[in-house]
C-alpha positions as CSV (number, residue, x, y, z in Angstrom):
1,M,3.7,26.0,-10.0
2,G,3.7,27.2,-13.6
3,F,0.0,26.9,-14.5
4,K,-2.7,28.6,-12.4
5,L,-6.4,28.9,-12.9
6,P,-8.2,32.2,-12.4
7,A,-9.3,32.9,-8.8
8,R,-13.0,32.6,-9.7
9,Y,-12.5,28.8,-9.9
10,G,-11.1,28.7,-6.3
11,N,-14.4,27.6,-4.6
12,A,-15.1,24.9,-7.2
13,I,-11.5,23.6,-7.0
14,F,-11.7,23.6,-3.2
15,A,-15.0,21.7,-3.3
16,L,-13.7,19.2,-5.9
17,L,-10.6,18.4,-3.9
18,M,-12.2,18.4,-0.5
19,S,-15.1,16.2,-1.7
20,F,-12.6,13.8,-3.3
21,I,-10.5,13.4,-0.1
22,T,-13.5,13.3,2.2
23,S,-15.3,10.6,0.1
24,L,-12.1,8.6,-0.3
25,I,-11.5,8.6,3.5
26,V,-15.0,7.9,4.6
27,S,-15.9,5.3,2.0
28,G,-12.6,3.6,2.6
29,I,-13.1,3.4,6.4
30,I,-16.7,2.2,6.1
31,S,-15.6,-0.4,3.5
32,M,-12.8,-1.7,5.8
33,I,-15.2,-2.0,8.7
34,H,-17.7,-4.0,6.6
35,H,-15.0,-6.0,4.8
36,V,-16.3,-5.2,1.3
37,T,-14.5,-5.8,-2.0
38,L,-12.5,-3.2,-3.8
39,A,-15.2,-3.1,-6.5
40,A,-17.9,-2.4,-3.9
41,W,-15.7,0.3,-2.3
42,L,-15.1,2.0,-5.7
43,K,-18.9,1.9,-6.4
44,S,-19.6,3.5,-3.1
45,F,-16.9,6.1,-3.6
46,L,-18.2,7.0,-7.1
47,I,-21.7,7.5,-5.7
48,A,-20.6,9.5,-2.7
49,W,-18.1,11.8,-4.4
50,P,-20.6,13.8,-6.4
51,M,-23.0,14.0,-3.5
52,V,-20.3,15.4,-1.2
53,F,-19.2,17.8,-3.9
54,V,-22.6,19.3,-4.2
55,S,-22.9,19.4,-0.4
56,I,-19.6,21.3,-0.1
57,I,-20.2,23.7,-2.9
58,T,-23.6,24.7,-1.4
59,I,-22.9,24.5,2.3
60,A,-19.3,25.8,2.6
61,P,-20.1,29.4,1.9
62,R,-22.7,29.4,4.7
63,V,-20.3,27.7,7.1
64,A,-17.6,30.3,6.2
65,R,-20.1,33.1,7.0
66,F,-21.1,31.5,10.2
67,V,-17.4,31.1,11.3
68,E,-16.7,34.7,10.4
69,G,-19.4,35.6,13.0
70,L,-17.6,33.5,15.6
71,V,-14.1,34.9,15.3
72,T,-12.5,38.3,15.5
73,R,-9.9,39.7,13.1
74,S,-6.8,41.0,14.9
């Protein structure tokens, strides 16, 4: 890969991609279960994505610290 961003953007990029993928999957599954239109799914996705992004950007560091306390480094 030729172009790379500085490491300081790593957490934000992780949250952006993870929130996109999570919102896409969850809103897609729920939309299929409820047989909604593509437009209704897209609206749900666009509402969910920013909410999931904020959740991940704020919660992920705490979860990472919690996991560090559960595992040992070999």
